[in-house]
C-alpha positions as CSV (number, residue, x, y, z in Angstrom):
1,M,-35.1,-49.0,-36.5
2,Y,-37.2,-46.9,-34.6
3,R,-38.9,-48.6,-31.6
4,P,-41.8,-47.1,-29.5
5,T,-40.2,-46.8,-26.0
6,S,-41.9,-43.3,-24.8
7,L,-44.3,-40.9,-25.9
8,A,-41.4,-38.8,-26.7
9,G,-42.1,-38.6,-30.5
10,A,-45.8,-37.7,-29.9
11,D,-45.3,-33.9,-30.2
12,S,-47.9,-33.6,-32.8
13,G,-51.5,-34.9,-33.2
14,G,-53.6,-36.4,-30.4
15,L,-50.8,-37.4,-28.2
16,G,-49.2,-34.0,-28.5
17,T,-52.7,-32.5,-27.5
18,Q,-53.0,-34.9,-24.5
19,R,-49.5,-34.1,-23.3
20,T,-50.6,-30.4,-23.2
21,R,-53.9,-31.3,-21.5
22,L,-52.1,-33.1,-18.7
23,L,-49.9,-30.4,-17.9
24,R,-52.7,-28.1,-17.7
25,I,-54.6,-30.5,-15.3
26,Y,-51.4,-30.7,-13.2
27,L,-50.7,-26.8,-13.2
28,G,-54.5,-26.1,-12.5
29,A,-54.7,-28.7,-9.7
30,T,-51.5,-27.6,-7.8
31,T,-52.1,-23.8,-8.3
32,F,-55.6,-24.2,-6.7
33,L,-54.0,-26.2,-3.7
34,Y,-51.3,-23.5,-3.4
35,L,-54.0,-20.9,-3.4
36,Y,-56.1,-22.7,-0.7
37,G,-52.9,-23.0,1.4
38,V,-52.2,-19.4,1.1
39,V,-55.7,-18.3,1.9
40,F,-55.7,-20.7,5.0
41,T,-52.5,-19.2,6.0
42,L,-53.6,-15.5,5.8
43,F,-57.0,-16.2,7.1
44,P,-56.5,-18.8,9.6
45,V,-59.5,-20.6,11.1
46,R,-57.6,-22.0,13.9
47,T,-55.4,-20.0,16.2
48,D,-53.6,-22.8,18.0
49,L,-51.5,-23.9,14.8
50,R,-48.2,-22.5,13.7
51,F,-48.4,-21.3,10.0
52,A,-45.7,-21.0,7.4
53,N,-44.6,-18.0,5.6
54,P,-47.0,-17.6,2.6
55,A,-44.3,-16.1,0.6
56,G,-43.3,-19.2,-1.5
57,G,-47.0,-20.2,-2.0
58,I,-47.8,-16.8,-3.5
59,V,-44.7,-17.0,-6.0
60,A,-45.8,-20.5,-6.7
61,I,-49.1,-19.1,-7.6
62,A,-48.1,-16.6,-9.8
63,L,-45.8,-19.2,-11.4
64,G,-48.9,-21.6,-12.0
65,V,-51.0,-18.8,-13.5
66,A,-48.1,-17.8,-15.6
67,A,-47.8,-21.2,-16.9
68,L,-51.3,-21.7,-17.6
69,G,-51.5,-18.2,-19.4
70,W,-48.6,-19.4,-21.6
71,L,-50.2,-22.8,-22.6
72,A,-53.3,-20.9,-23.4
73,F,-51.3,-19.0,-26.1
74,R,-48.6,-21.2,-27.1
75,P,-49.8,-24.9,-26.5
76,D,-47.2,-26.2,-28.8
77,R,-44.4,-25.0,-26.6
78,V,-44.7,-26.4,-23.3
79,A,-41.1,-25.9,-22.1
80,P,-41.4,-22.7,-20.3
81,A,-44.7,-24.0,-18.4
82,I,-42.7,-27.0,-17.3
83,V,-39.9,-24.7,-16.1
84,F,-42.4,-22.9,-13.9
85,A,-43.9,-26.2,-12.7
86,V,-40.5,-27.5,-11.6
87,A,-39.9,-24.4,-9.7
88,A,-43.2,-23.8,-8.0
89,T,-43.4,-26.8,-5.5
90,P,-39.7,-26.4,-4.0
91,L,-40.7,-22.8,-3.4
92,V,-43.5,-23.8,-1.3
93,M,-41.6,-26.5,0.3
94,A,-38.7,-23.8,1.3
95,F,-41.1,-22.2,3.7
96,H,-42.9,-25.0,5.5
97,V,-42.6,-25.3,9.3
98,T,-43.6,-29.0,9.6
99,L,-42.2,-32.3,8.0
100,T,-45.8,-33.3,7.6
101,A,-46.4,-30.4,5.2
102,E,-43.2,-31.4,3.3
103,Y,-44.4,-34.9,2.7
104,L,-47.7,-33.7,1.4
105,C,-46.2,-31.4,-1.1
106,L,-44.0,-34.3,-2.2
107,I,-47.1,-35.6,-4.0
108,A,-46.8,-32.9,-6.7
109,P,-43.2,-33.5,-7.7
110,M,-43.9,-37.2,-8.0
111,F,-46.6,-36.7,-10.2
112,L,-44.4,-34.4,-12.3
113,A,-41.8,-36.5,-12.4
114,M,-43.9,-39.2,-13.9
115,Y,-45.4,-36.8,-16.5
116,L,-41.7,-36.0,-17.6
117,R,-40.7,-39.7,-17.6
118,A,-43.6,-40.4,-20.0
119,F,-43.4,-37.6,-22.5
120,Y,-39.8,-36.9,-22.9
121,P,-36.9,-38.7,-24.3
122,P,-34.7,-40.5,-21.4
123,R,-31.8,-38.2,-21.3
124,Q,-34.0,-35.1,-21.3
125,A,-36.6,-36.5,-19.0
126,W,-33.9,-37.4,-16.3
127,A,-32.2,-34.2,-16.5
128,M,-35.3,-32.4,-15.7
129,I,-36.3,-35.0,-13.0
130,A,-33.0,-34.6,-11.3
131,A,-33.3,-30.8,-11.4
132,L,-36.6,-31.1,-9.7
133,T,-35.2,-33.6,-7.2
134,V,-32.3,-31.4,-6.3
135,A,-34.5,-28.3,-5.9
136,C,-36.8,-30.1,-3.6
137,L,-33.9,-31.4,-1.5
138,V,-32.4,-28.0,-1.3
139,A,-35.9,-26.6,-0.4
140,V,-36.3,-29.0,2.6
141,A,-32.7,-28.3,3.7
142,V,-33.3,-24.6,4.0
143,A,-36.8,-24.7,5.3
144,P,-37.6,-24.0,9.1
145,A,-39.4,-27.6,9.4
146,P,-37.3,-30.1,11.5
147,H,-36.1,-33.1,9.6
148,V,-34.6,-36.5,10.9
149,G,-31.3,-36.1,9.2
150,I,-30.4,-37.9,5.9
151,I,-33.4,-40.1,6.0
152,T,-35.6,-37.3,5.3
153,F,-33.7,-36.4,2.0
154,L,-33.4,-40.2,0.9
155,I,-37.0,-40.5,1.4
156,I,-37.8,-37.3,-0.9
157,A,-35.2,-38.5,-3.5
158,V,-36.4,-42.0,-3.6
159,A,-40.1,-41.0,-3.9
160,I,-39.6,-38.8,-6.8
161,V,-37.2,-41.0,-8.8
162,G,-38.9,-44.0,-7.9
163,A,-42.3,-42.8,-9.1
164,A,-40.8,-41.6,-12.2
165,E,-39.3,-44.9,-13.1
166,S,-42.1,-47.2,-12.1
167,F,-44.5,-45.1,-14.0
168,G,-42.2,-44.9,-16.8
169,V,-41.9,-48.8,-17.2
170,L,-45.6,-48.9,-17.3
171,I,-46.0,-46.2,-19.8
172,R,-43.3,-47.7,-22.0
173,A,-45.0,-51.0,-21.9
174,M,-48.3,-49.6,-22.7
175,F,-47.2,-47.5,-25.4
176,A,-45.2,-50.2,-27.0
177,A,-48.2,-52.3,-27.1
178,A,-50.5,-49.6,-28.7
179,C,-48.0,-48.9,-31.4
180,T,-46.7,-52.3,-32.3
181,D,-48.1,-54.8,-34.8
182,P,-48.6,-58.2,-32.9
183,L,-47.7,-60.3,-35.8
184,T,-44.6,-58.9,-37.1
185,G,-43.3,-56.7,-34.1
186,L,-43.2,-53.7,-36.5
187,L,-44.8,-50.4,-35.8
188,N,-48.5,-50.5,-36.6
189,R,-50.3,-47.4,-38.1
190,A,-50.4,-45.4,-34.9
191,G,-46.6,-46.2,-34.3
192,W,-45.9,-45.1,-38.0
193,E,-47.4,-41.7,-37.2
194,V,-45.7,-41.3,-34.0
195,G,-42.1,-42.6,-35.5
196,T,-42.2,-40.6,-38.7
197,T,-42.8,-37.5,-36.6
198,A,-39.9,-38.1,-34.3
199,L,-37.7,-38.9,-37.3
200,L,-38.5,-35.8,-39.0
201,K,-38.2,-33.6,-36.0
202,R,-34.7,-34.6,-35.9
203,F,-33.9,-32.8,-39.2
204,Q,-36.0,-29.5,-39.0
205,S,-32.8,-27.5,-38.9
206,D,-30.5,-29.7,-40.8
207,P,-32.3,-30.6,-44.1
208,V,-31.7,-34.2,-45.5
209,T,-33.4,-36.1,-48.2
210,V,-36.6,-38.0,-46.8
211,T,-38.0,-41.1,-48.8
212,V,-41.2,-42.9,-48.1
213,V,-41.6,-46.3,-49.6
214,A,-45.1,-47.9,-49.7
215,L,-44.7,-51.8,-49.9
216,D,-47.4,-54.2,-50.9
217,I,-47.1,-58.0,-50.8
218,D,-48.3,-59.5,-54.3
219,G,-50.2,-62.7,-54.3
220,L,-51.0,-62.8,-50.4
221,K,-54.9,-63.3,-50.9
222,A,-54.3,-66.2,-53.4
223,L,-51.7,-67.7,-50.7
224,N,-54.2,-67.5,-48.0
225,D,-56.9,-69.1,-50.0
226,N,-54.8,-72.1,-51.3
227,Y,-52.7,-72.7,-48.4
228,G,-54.5,-71.1,-45.2
229,H,-53.8,-68.0,-43.3
230,L,-51.0,-69.5,-41.6
231,A,-49.1,-69.7,-44.8
232,G,-50.0,-66.1,-45.4
233,D,-48.5,-65.1,-41.9
234,R,-45.5,-66.8,-42.6
235,R,-45.1,-64.8,-45.8
236,I,-45.8,-61.7,-43.9
237,T,-43.3,-62.3,-41.2
238,E,-40.7,-63.7,-43.5
239,Y,-40.7,-60.6,-45.6
240,A,-40.8,-58.3,-42.6
241,D,-37.7,-59.8,-41.1
242,H,-35.8,-59.2,-44.3
243,W,-36.9,-55.4,-44.5
244,T,-36.2,-55.0,-40.9
245,H,-32.6,-56.4,-41.4
246,A,-32.2,-54.2,-44.5
247,L,-33.6,-51.0,-43.0
248,P,-31.0,-48.3,-42.2
249,R,-30.4,-48.0,-38.3
250,D,-32.6,-44.7,-37.7
251,G,-35.4,-45.8,-40.2
252,V,-38.9,-46.3,-39.6
253,L,-40.7,-49.3,-40.9
254,A,-44.6,-50.4,-40.1
255,R,-47.2,-52.6,-41.0
256,L,-50.1,-50.4,-41.7
257,G,-52.6,-53.2,-42.2
258,G,-53.1,-56.7,-44.0
259,D,-50.2,-56.8,-46.8
260,E,-49.6,-53.1,-46.7
261,F,-46.3,-51.9,-45.2
262,A,-44.3,-48.6,-45.3
263,A,-40.8,-47.4,-44.8
264,C,-39.3,-43.8,-44.0
265,I,-35.6,-43.4,-44.7
266,T,-33.5,-40.3,-44.7
267,G,-30.3,-39.5,-46.5
268,D,-29.0,-41.6,-49.7
269,R,-29.5,-44.9,-48.1
270,I,-32.6,-45.7,-50.0
271,Q,-31.0,-47.4,-52.7
272,G,-29.5,-50.3,-50.5
273,F,-32.9,-51.0,-49.1
274,L,-34.8,-51.0,-52.5
275,D,-32.1,-53.5,-53.7
276,A,-32.6,-55.8,-50.5
277,I,-36.4,-55.6,-51.3
278,E,-35.8,-56.8,-55.0
279,R,-33.1,-59.4,-54.0
280,H,-34.8,-61.2,-51.0
281,T,-38.4,-60.3,-51.6
282,P,-39.1,-60.0,-55.2
283,E,-43.1,-60.8,-55.0
284,V,-43.6,-57.1,-53.8
285,S,-45.1,-54.0,-55.4
286,V,-43.3,-50.9,-54.4
287,G,-43.9,-47.3,-54.6
288,V,-41.5,-44.2,-53.7
289,A,-41.7,-40.5,-52.8
290,T,-38.8,-38.2,-52.0
291,R,-38.7,-34.8,-50.8
292,S,-36.2,-32.5,-48.7
293,S,-36.9,-32.8,-44.9
294,P,-38.4,-29.2,-44.5
295,D,-40.9,-29.9,-47.1
296,A,-41.7,-33.6,-46.0
297,R,-45.3,-34.3,-45.1
298,V,-45.4,-37.9,-44.4
299,A,-49.0,-38.4,-45.1
300,E,-48.6,-36.6,-48.4
301,M,-45.5,-38.6,-49.3
302,Y,-47.4,-42.0,-48.5
303,A,-50.1,-41.2,-50.8
304,E,-47.9,-40.2,-53.8
305,A,-45.8,-43.6,-53.0
306,D,-49.0,-45.4,-52.6
307,A,-50.2,-44.1,-56.2
308,A,-46.8,-45.2,-57.5
309,L,-47.1,-48.6,-56.1
310,Y,-50.4,-49.1,-58.0
311,R,-48.8,-47.9,-61.4
312,S,-45.9,-50.4,-60.7
313,R,-47.9,-53.5,-60.4
314,G,-46.8,-56.2,-62.7
315,R,-43.6,-54.4,-63.7
316,P,-40.2,-55.3,-62.0
317,L,-39.2,-53.1,-59.3
318,R,-36.1,-51.8,-61.3
319,D,-38.6,-50.4,-63.9
320,E,-40.4,-48.3,-61.3
321,R,-37.0,-46.8,-60.2
322,R,-36.3,-45.4,-63.5
């Protein structure tokens, strides 16, 4: 069952917009700082300091401008901009003449590593963070700045990796809390949108059948009125547990509010899930909508399934499946 462990599934909607916005902020800030450094190097206000070769900074500025330009036209595809961002700071670090400047530059890859850890699946994020870390280590190794042996490289590696993972733990906890229903432990409405987006993205080039199931617990209001809300909560959690165990491994299950639930399942495993609902949680109204993954729009499918649910009220589940 899908669990909200990162922002990796948030490629569309508000979270996808924020992902692009944060990358723009990072690129804008770092590009401005590189520009400031290059101008200060080419037109120094002090003559008693030794200045680094500005070539790396000039290339980094060009990469930053190119990345911002790309995002202006293709905000939905951030990969090229991230490649430019990963390359920019090591290019600057490769020309520094003091260790202090190297450590100051380290702030940029630390923030970039945090961003990557927050918005990408773990394997993909760590591959990019590893590339960023290695690039920074190589840059310091070839730079004219003196360093104090292996300790310098350890500090750089630990700073980047530690920042990414510590921030990643925080983001995962916050994101899970924001996307989880506290009573059942299932996804809430926000988690449903993120989870179904992530699920459908896996089958963009490999079409499969996608089924959305709308679920509504019957008689919950009467149960609350007659026996109290604790009895209603027990019914909700009991049914949610049954559905969780019946759901296929990569399915998405959410409590959308009150007695309303939804499931999204791919492939031909839907029948087993429906049979489990009828067998273990009979007092439930159910509606189903099915499409092929290239044509699947979860919001539309849920509306269709919800309409079927209301038509099914008062009839056994087997009648609705005919």
